[in-house]
C-alpha positions in Angstrom: 157.7 299.6 -67.0 157.0 296.7 -64.6 159.0 293.5 -64.6 156.3 291.4 -66.3 156.4 293.7 -69.3 160.2 293.7 -69.4 160.3 289.9 -69.4 158.1 289.6 -72.5 159.6 288.9 -75.9 161.5 291.8 -77.1 162.7 290.7 -80.5 160.1 290.4 -83.3 160.6 288.2 -86.4 158.3 289.1 -89.2 156.7 286.7 -91.6 154.8 287.9 -94.7 153.2 285.6 -97.1 150.9 285.9 -100.1 147.5 284.6 -101.0 148.5 284.0 -104.6 151.0 281.3 -103.7 149.8 277.8 -104.2 151.1 276.7 -100.8 150.8 278.1 -97.3 154.4 279.2 -97.0 153.7 281.5 -94.0 152.4 278.6 -92.0 155.6 276.6 -92.7 157.8 279.5 -91.7 155.8 280.2 -88.5 155.8 276.5 -87.6 159.6 276.4 -88.0 160.1 279.5 -85.9 157.9 278.0 -83.2 160.5 275.2 -82.9 163.4 277.6 -82.3 164.8 278.1 -78.7 163.4 281.2 -77.1 160.1 281.3 -79.1 157.6 283.3 -77.0 160.2 284.5 -74.5 163.3 285.8 -76.4 161.4 286.5 -79.6 158.0 286.3 -81.0 156.6 286.1 -84.6 154.4 288.8 -86.2 152.8 288.0 -89.5 150.8 289.4 -92.3 149.4 288.2 -95.6 149.4 290.3 -98.7 147.9 289.6 -102.1 151.0 288.8 -104.2 154.8 289.0 -104.2 154.8 292.6 -105.6 153.2 293.7 -102.3 155.9 292.2 -100.1 158.5 295.1 -100.1 156.2 297.8 -98.7 154.6 295.3 -96.2 158.1 294.4 -95.0 159.2 298.0 -94.8 156.0 298.8 -92.8 156.6 295.8 -90.5 160.1 297.0 -89.7 159.3 300.7 -89.3 155.8 300.4 -87.7 156.0 297.2 -85.8 159.7 297.0 -84.9 160.6 293.7 -86.7 164.3 293.0 -86.3 164.2 290.8 -89.5 161.5 289.8 -91.9 161.0 286.7 -94.0 158.9 287.4 -97.2 157.4 284.4 -99.0 155.9 284.3 -102.5 155.4 282.2 -105.6 156.1 283.7 -109.1 154.3 281.9 -111.9 156.0 280.3 -114.9 155.1 282.8 -117.6 157.7 285.3 -118.8 155.8 288.2 -117.3 155.8 286.5 -113.9 159.6 286.1 -114.0 159.9 289.8 -114.9 157.6 290.8 -112.1 159.5 288.6 -109.6 162.7 290.4 -110.6 161.1 293.8 -110.0 159.7 292.6 -106.7 163.2 291.4 -105.7 164.5 294.9 -106.5 161.8 296.4 -104.3 162.7 294.0 -101.5 166.4 294.9 -101.8 165.5 298.6 -101.7 163.4 298.1 -98.6 166.4 296.4 -96.9 168.6 299.3 -97.8 166.0 301.9 -96.7 165.5 300.2 -93.3 169.0 298.8 -92.7 167.2 295.6 -91.8 167.5 292.1 -93.3 164.5 290.9 -95.4 164.9 287.3 -96.5 163.3 286.8 -99.9 161.8 283.3 -100.2 160.4 282.7 -103.7 159.4 279.3 -105.1 158.9 279.6 -108.8 156.0 277.6 -110.2 158.2 276.0 -112.8 160.8 274.6 -110.4 159.1 271.2 -110.8 156.3 269.7 -112.9 155.5 267.3 -110.1 153.0 268.8 -107.6 154.4 266.7 -104.7 158.0 267.8 -105.4 156.9 271.4 -105.7 155.0 271.2 -102.4 158.1 269.7 -100.7 160.2 272.6 -102.1 157.7 275.1 -100.7 157.8 273.5 -97.3 161.6 273.0 -97.1 162.5 276.5 -98.5 160.0 278.3 -96.2 161.2 276.4 -93.1 164.9 276.7 -94.0 164.8 280.5 -94.5 162.8 281.0 -91.3 165.5 279.1 -89.5 168.1 281.2 -91.3 166.3 284.4 -90.0 166.5 283.0 -86.4 170.2 282.1 -86.8 171.0 285.5 -88.2 169.6 287.1 -85.0 170.5 284.6 -82.3 173.1 282.0 -83.6 175.2 283.5 -86.4 177.8 280.8 -85.9 175.3 278.4 -87.4 175.6 280.2 -90.7 179.4 280.6 -90.4 179.8 276.8 -89.9 177.8 276.2 -93.1 179.7 278.7 -95.2 181.0 277.2 -98.5 179.2 273.9 -98.0 176.7 274.3 -100.8 173.6 274.3 -98.6 170.4 274.8 -100.5 166.9 275.7 -99.4 164.2 273.6 -101.1 166.2 271.0 -102.9 169.0 268.7 -101.8 172.3 270.5 -100.8 174.8 270.8 -103.7 177.8 270.1 -101.5 181.1 272.0 -101.4 183.7 272.3 -104.2 187.4 272.0 -103.5 190.3 273.2 -105.6 192.8 270.5 -106.6 
């Protein structure tokens, strides 16, 4: 392998979004990762779009095994009906199983349609949660101390941070 090929990005961060979501979560995640140090040199982003959140687990597993992703961010939007919540739970189980089968982190990023009745608030949650988890994926790989510094601080992705609790 020549030096040019060796200097190319070696680490792949996967982003998988869905067409059923009401917001382009994948764009938000990719845009956040583009702001991270080393984008294009230390790491690069690979992405894919699947129909819905029940398709995320196998797509993530394939991205890890076939494409060599070191971590994957999967993004989707469960609806507000009871069956949507049940399907989201089952999709979560599939995502957890894919993590265990590949020994690779897969960050599940779901925004439930009923998290807000206000479309602007919901759009903000989509944007913030997608970006925050993309940044978490970067930190997990390259700056784990960023996560450790925030341990126990009540950080939230999407809405305002809850803040820490202290025993009295």
